[in-house]
C-alpha positions as CSV (number, residue, x, y, z in Angstrom):
1,M,67.5,-215.4,-15.4
2,T,66.3,-216.0,-18.7
3,V,62.3,-216.4,-19.1
4,K,60.6,-217.9,-22.4
5,L,57.6,-216.1,-24.1
6,R,54.7,-218.7,-24.2
7,T,51.2,-218.7,-25.6
8,V,48.3,-219.1,-23.1
9,A,44.8,-218.9,-25.0
10,T,45.1,-215.7,-27.3
11,S,48.0,-214.1,-25.2
12,R,51.7,-214.3,-25.2
13,V,53.0,-214.4,-21.4
14,L,56.3,-213.5,-19.7
15,T,56.6,-215.2,-16.5
16,V,57.7,-212.8,-13.6
17,P,60.5,-214.6,-11.4
18,A,59.6,-214.9,-7.7
19,Y,62.6,-212.8,-6.6
20,L,61.2,-209.7,-8.2
21,K,59.0,-208.1,-5.6
22,T,56.0,-206.6,-7.4
23,T,53.7,-204.2,-5.7
24,A,50.9,-203.6,-8.4
25,K,48.2,-205.8,-9.8
26,E,48.1,-204.1,-13.2
27,Y,50.9,-202.6,-15.5
28,H,51.3,-200.6,-18.8
29,V,53.7,-202.4,-21.2
30,F,55.8,-200.4,-23.8
31,T,58.7,-201.6,-25.9
32,T,61.5,-199.7,-27.6
33,K,62.8,-200.2,-31.2
34,E,65.4,-202.3,-29.9
35,G,62.8,-204.8,-28.5
36,V,63.3,-203.8,-24.7
37,I,59.9,-204.5,-23.0
38,M,59.2,-202.4,-20.0
39,Y,56.3,-202.8,-17.5
40,I,55.4,-199.8,-15.5
41,P,52.7,-200.1,-12.5
42,A,49.4,-198.7,-13.7
43,T,49.1,-196.9,-10.5
44,R,52.0,-194.2,-11.7
45,K,50.7,-190.8,-12.7
46,E,50.3,-190.6,-16.5
47,K,52.6,-187.6,-16.9
48,D,55.2,-189.1,-15.0
49,T,55.1,-192.2,-17.0
50,V,55.1,-190.3,-20.3
51,K,58.2,-188.2,-19.2
52,F,60.2,-191.3,-18.2
53,L,59.5,-193.3,-21.3
54,K,60.5,-190.4,-23.5
55,E,63.7,-190.2,-21.5
56,H,64.5,-193.6,-22.0
57,G,63.8,-194.1,-25.7
58,F,60.4,-195.9,-25.4
59,E,57.5,-195.7,-28.0
60,L,54.3,-194.5,-26.7
61,P,51.4,-196.4,-27.3
62,L,48.6,-195.3,-29.7
63,Y,45.9,-195.6,-27.1
64,N,45.4,-193.6,-23.9
65,F,46.3,-195.1,-20.6
């Protein structure tokens, strides 16, 4: 399935298809140099998230989460 990036007020939004079962209300978002976007539940432990991101080539944000 393809989703389109759309603008809502001052934000850019990607729709989450209904068939993707989500469990969290908040997510941290990251991208790779190739443009891959990753959403990770904010409930996940920070050290586990950082390890996962580094192993998969994601750029870490400049802010603390």
